[in-house]
NUDREN-341386 format. One line per field, with one value per residue (C-alpha): residue number from 1; x, z, y. Coordinates in steps of 0.5 Angstrom, whole numbers, plus 500, padded with zeros to 3 digits. Each point is the difference from the previous one (the first is absolute). Layout:
i = [NUM	...]
px = [X	...]
pz = [Z	...]
py = [Y	...]
END
This chain:
i = [1	2	3	4	5	6	7	8	9	10	11	12	13	14	15	16	17	18	19	20	21	22	23	24	25	26	27	28	29	30	31	32	33	34	35	36	37	38	39	40	41	42	43	44	45	46	47	48	49	50	51	52	53	54	55	56	57	58	59	60	61	62	63	64	65	66	67	68	69	70	71	72	73	74	75	76	77	78	79	80	81	82	83	84	85	86	87	88	89	90	91	92	93	94	95	96	97	98	99	100	101	102	103	104	105	106	107	108	109	110	111	112	113	114	115	116	117	118	119	120	121	122	123	124	125	126	127	128	129	130	131	132	133	134	135	136	137	138	139	140	141	142	143	144	145	146	147	148	149	150	151	152	153	154	155	156	157	158	159	160	161	162	163	164	165	166	167	168	169	170	171	172	173	174	175	176	177	178	179	180	181	182	183	184	185	186	187	188	189	190	191	192	193	194	195	196	197	198	199	200	201	202	203	204	205	206	207	208	209	210	211	212	213	214	215	216	217	218	219	220	221	222	223	224	225	226	227	228	229	230	231	232	233	234	235	236	237	238	239	240	241	242	243	244	245	246	247	248	249	250	251	252	253	254	255	256	257	258	259	260	261	262	263	264	265	266	267	268	269	270	271	272	273	274	275	276	277	278	279	280	281	282	283	284	285	286	287	288	289	290	291	292	293	294	295	296	297	298	299	300	301	302	303	304	305	306	307	308	309	310	311	312	313	314	315	316	317	318	319	320	321	322	323	324	325	326	327	328	329	330	331	332	333	334	335	336	337	338	339	340	341	342	343	344	345	346	347	348	349	350	351	352	353	354	355	356	357	358	359	360	361	362	363	364	365	366	367	368	369	370	371	372	373	374	375	376	377	378	379	380	381	382	383	384	385	386	387	388]
px = [507	508	505	507	506	502	507	502	507	501	498	506	500	499	505	497	494	497	497	502	499	493	500	498	496	495	499	498	493	501	503	500	503	505	504	495	500	508	500	495	500	497	498	500	496	506	507	504	507	502	495	494	502	497	502	502	500	502	497	504	499	494	496	503	503	507	505	498	501	498	499	499	494	504	505	495	495	501	496	495	504	507	501	503	497	503	504	495	496	493	496	496	496	500	493	500	504	498	504	497	503	507	500	499	495	500	495	500	494	499	497	501	502	498	506	499	500	505	498	505	506	497	494	493	501	505	496	494	504	503	493	498	506	498	506	500	507	501	503	494	497	503	499	505	503	507	502	501	506	499	504	497	505	501	495	502	497	503	500	499	500	497	497	496	502	499	496	494	493	502	497	499	496	496	501	498	494	498	500	496	495	499	499	494	497	493	502	507	500	498	507	504	498	506	501	507	504	504	505	495	501	494	499	494	496	506	500	497	495	496	504	503	505	503	501	500	502	499	502	498	503	499	494	502	496	500	497	498	500	496	496	494	493	495	503	502	508	503	505	502	502	505	503	507	503	507	507	504	508	500	495	495	493	493	493	494	493	496	493	497	497	492	494	503	506	507	504	504	507	497	494	497	499	496	500	496	506	496	501	508	505	505	507	502	498	503	498	499	498	494	498	502	502	499	503	495	501	498	500	502	506	496	501	494	499	504	497	502	495	500	496	499	500	503	504	494	495	504	502	493	500	498	498	496	501	497	502	497	502	504	501	503	501	504	505	505	499	507	501	502	502	499	505	505	500	496	500	503	501	499	503	498	506	502	499	492	495	493	500	505	501	504	501	505	498	505	498	501	502	502	498	506	499	501	507	506	507	502	498	495	492	496	494	494	498	492	497	494]
pz = [495	499	505	500	505	505	502	507	504	506	506	505	508	503	505	507	497	505	494	493	494	497	492	495	496	506	502	493	501	494	493	495	493	497	494	495	504	500	508	506	507	506	507	506	506	504	501	498	501	504	498	495	493	493	495	493	495	492	495	497	494	500	504	507	504	504	502	507	503	507	501	507	500	505	494	497	505	508	504	505	505	498	507	500	505	500	494	495	499	500	494	495	499	493	497	493	495	494	494	498	498	500	507	504	505	506	506	506	504	505	504	507	501	505	501	498	505	500	504	498	502	506	503	502	505	495	494	503	502	493	498	504	498	495	497	496	496	498	493	498	499	494	493	496	493	497	493	494	495	494	493	496	502	508	505	507	506	502	506	495	492	495	505	504	507	505	506	504	502	506	506	505	496	494	502	507	498	495	506	505	495	498	508	500	493	500	497	503	507	504	497	502	508	504	506	504	498	504	501	502	493	496	494	495	498	496	493	498	506	495	502	496	495	493	495	493	497	493	498	494	500	507	501	505	501	506	501	506	502	506	503	495	502	499	494	497	499	500	495	504	495	502	496	501	499	501	499	506	501	501	496	505	498	504	499	497	502	495	502	502	506	500	503	507	498	500	494	500	497	496	496	502	494	503	495	500	500	502	508	498	502	495	500	494	495	493	495	492	497	503	503	506	502	507	503	506	505	507	505	506	501	496	494	495	493	496	494	495	499	495	501	493	500	507	499	498	505	506	498	502	507	505	496	501	494	500	495	493	493	497	507	505	499	501	495	503	505	503	503	507	505	507	504	495	493	502	494	503	494	492	495	492	496	495	495	501	494	501	495	505	507	505	507	505	507	506	506	507	504	493	499	500	493	498	504	495	503	506	499	493	500	494	499	495	494	499	493	501]
py = [690	500	502	503	499	506	499	503	500	497	504	502	499	507	502	499	497	495	496	498	504	499	498	505	496	498	508	502	505	505	501	505	500	505	501	497	494	499	501	497	504	496	502	495	500	499	502	494	503	506	505	501	499	500	494	501	495	501	496	494	495	496	506	498	505	500	505	501	507	501	508	503	505	504	501	505	502	501	494	503	495	498	497	493	495	493	501	503	506	500	497	505	494	502	498	505	502	505	502	507	507	498	497	494	501	495	500	496	496	506	494	498	492	495	495	492	495	495	494	495	505	504	495	502	506	504	499	502	507	501	499	506	504	506	504	507	501	507	498	497	507	501	503	502	501	499	503	495	501	496	502	494	495	501	501	502	503	507	505	506	500	505	504	495	498	494	502	497	503	504	496	505	505	496	493	501	504	495	495	505	501	493	499	504	498	497	494	499	503	493	497	505	500	500	495	498	495	495	505	506	503	503	495	499	494	496	498	493	501	505	506	505	497	503	495	503	506	503	507	505	507	503	495	494	494	496	493	498	492	503	502	497	502	496	497	506	501	507	504	507	505	506	506	502	507	503	499	502	501	492	498	499	501	501	499	505	500	496	500	507	502	501	500	499	496	501	500	493	497	494	497	493	496	493	494	494	494	494	502	500	505	504	497	504	505	501	506	498	507	502	493	497	493	498	493	498	495	498	506	495	495	495	496	502	502	505	504	505	505	506	506	504	507	500	507	504	497	501	508	502	498	494	494	494	495	493	494	501	498	505	504	496	493	494	498	495	495	498	493	500	494	499	503	503	503	507	505	506	505	500	505	500	498	505	501	501	500	498	494	497	502	495	501	497	498	499	496	500	493	497	493	495	498	508	500	499	499	503	507	500	500	500	505	499	503	501	503	505]
END
């Protein structure tokens, strides 16, 4: 294992915010290479300044990355909810990035979240009340793509380029229908049961309570693979496969039926691929040819093992219908055990480092709650390189 340094800018205080800005380096939850490795894009699970952004770094000498640019998602794609509350637009909770077909793809967690109690600040009564609060943010229900312009020297995100246009999955039609279908699914229906939150709004079982929580994304052509941190069913994690279609005037797209109906069953928009990952949930996905790398970690909010599995021939196996894949040598097996520390250094994302060949494959891993030893200066952080 070796490390590289990621050099970020200092966050600015949002106008009207009642809290100081966060740190970019402490909110990294997804990454993707572009430009043959010259550029790294990152997604964060919180809004650091005024509104959700994608972070862009460029490679410098020594293999490190710097020259931070913070790019507002709304510059390219209209957000489901652009309203400002306490100085900030609601977070997308970006949990997956993928570079495919000339696009940078982005996905939010699609989850509800339970508030964290703050006993030292608020005392017992208020902390108990916070622990009962479950919220649902519209921007979390986001799957979008932004065209990448690359001339061999410069890489940048564009609203449109070469006939490709930025857009997102149409929430009222495709995304809403997907969640509705999942709420009636034999495997997932219990996790979509609705209840009233502290304000009387209808919400679902939150993430980190084994609720529905997206934390991985991989794309190949019109096939989109979504890794679920939760729910995990009797130790089996799940990858949902979608198929996108259409290029609207604004670049928005829809889902198309992927599983035909038959024998009394209705057609559905997704396939289900259950994988045995030692009882862990999925934290990220990365395609390597026809194989799939899976970063796995605990579903609940706890310290636990972090492992990378490789599913050999995954693209072909998943093309036939729903699947159930146990661990087996040459099919699905653990290839890396990533060290985890108590209370911090939780692996959140992985990406293959270009150029990739079968003799020497390396992945870059980034962490949530980075340890103090990982922090450099006031804004920078180290990320780890593992050989496959």
